[in-house]
N, C-alpha and C positions, 0 to 999 in steps of 0.2 A: 504494500500500500504506500509506504513512504517513498519508494523509488518511483512509483507511478505518479504520485502527486508532485514529486520533485520535477519530473519531466513534463507532465501535461499541464500543470498549473503554475508552479513556481518559476519554471523556465520562461513561460510566456509573460508572467508578471514582471520578472526581472528585466527582460528585454524591453517590455513596454516602459517601465520606469526609466530605463537608460535612454530611450529615444524621445519620450514625451517632452522633455524640456526643449529640445531642438525643434520639434514639431510645433510647439506652442510659439516659439520665437519666430518661426517661419510662417505661422498661421496656415499651415498645411500639413496633412499627414493622413496615412491610412494604416490602421492596424487590423490585421486579419488573423483571427484565431481559428485554427483547424480543429473542429470539434467532431462530433459523431451523432448520428441518428440514435445511437444507443444511449444518449444522454437526455432524450426528451422525457418529460414526466409521464406521458402516455406509454412510451416504450418501457420505462422503469416499472410501471404498474403491471405490464404484461410479461416481464422478463423472467419470472420465476427465480430471480435473484442471481442469475449468472453474471459473471465478469464484474463483480462489485468494485474492485479497485479501479478498473478502467472507467466504468460508468460514473463512479463518484468523482473521479478526477475531471472528466469532461463536463459533468454538471457544474462543478466548481469553476471550470474554465468559462462556461456560459455565463455564470454569475459575474465573473470578472469582466467579461465582455460588456454586460449591461452596466456595471459600475463605472467602467472607464468611459463608456459612451456618455453616461450621465455627467461625469466629471468634465468631459471635454466638449460638451454641448456648446455650440456657438463659437467654437474656436477653429472651425474648418478642419478638425481632426476627426475622421470617421472611424468608428470601431465596430466591427461586425465579426460574426462567427460563420464558418462554412462547414457543411457536411459534405465530404467528397464522395460518400457512399462506400460500397465494398469494392476496393480497388485492387487490381492485380499487381501487388507489390510483395516484398518479402513477408510483410505482416499479413496482408490479405490473402496471399497464396494464389496459385495458378488458376483455381476454380472461381475466383472472384468475378463478378458480373460486369465490372467497369474497367476500362483502360485507364492508364495513368493520365492520358490527355483528358478524358472525361472527368476524372477526379480533380484535375487541376483547373478546369475551366472556371468554376465559381470562385475559388480563391483569387485567381488572376483578375477576374472581373471586379471583385470587391476591392482589390488593391489598386485598381485604375478607375474607380468611380469618379465622376465629375463632382465639382463642388456642389453642395446641396443634396448629395445622394443620401441614401438611408444610413442611419447609424443606430447601433443598439439592436440589430436584427440577427437572425439566424437563417441561413440560406442554403438551398441545394438546387442545382440546375438553374441558378439565377432567380429562383422563386423563394419567397419567405416560407419558413417552417415554423410551426408552433414550438415553443420551448418545451 
C-alpha cells in the first residue's frame, strides 16, 4: 500500500508542487493526472474489493486533482485526470483492449487544452467521466 501510494499519489503531488509556482508566475499550465476507471465510486461499489491499494491510490489521486483545480481556479492552470483504459503495456498485458496510442490520446488532449478549457474533471476518450 505504501509503495503504491508513494507512486500514484505522492509522486504526482510532489511534481505538481514543484511546477505550480512557475505555472502561476507564467499564468499558464496544464496538469494531467493519469488515473483509472477502477477509481470511480461506482466501480468501487461493484469491485468486490479487488486491487485495494491501486484503487485507493487512484481515488486519492482524483481527490488531489479536484483540490488542485480548486486551488488554481482563475489562474489559467488547468488540472484534470485521465483514464487511459486497459492499455497494452507491461502492466496491462498483451490481452488489453486498447493500444498505447488510444490510451495516450486523452492525456495529450488534456495537456494541450486551450485557455478556458475544463479543469477539475475526469476524462476518457475526451469525454467526462463521473468520479
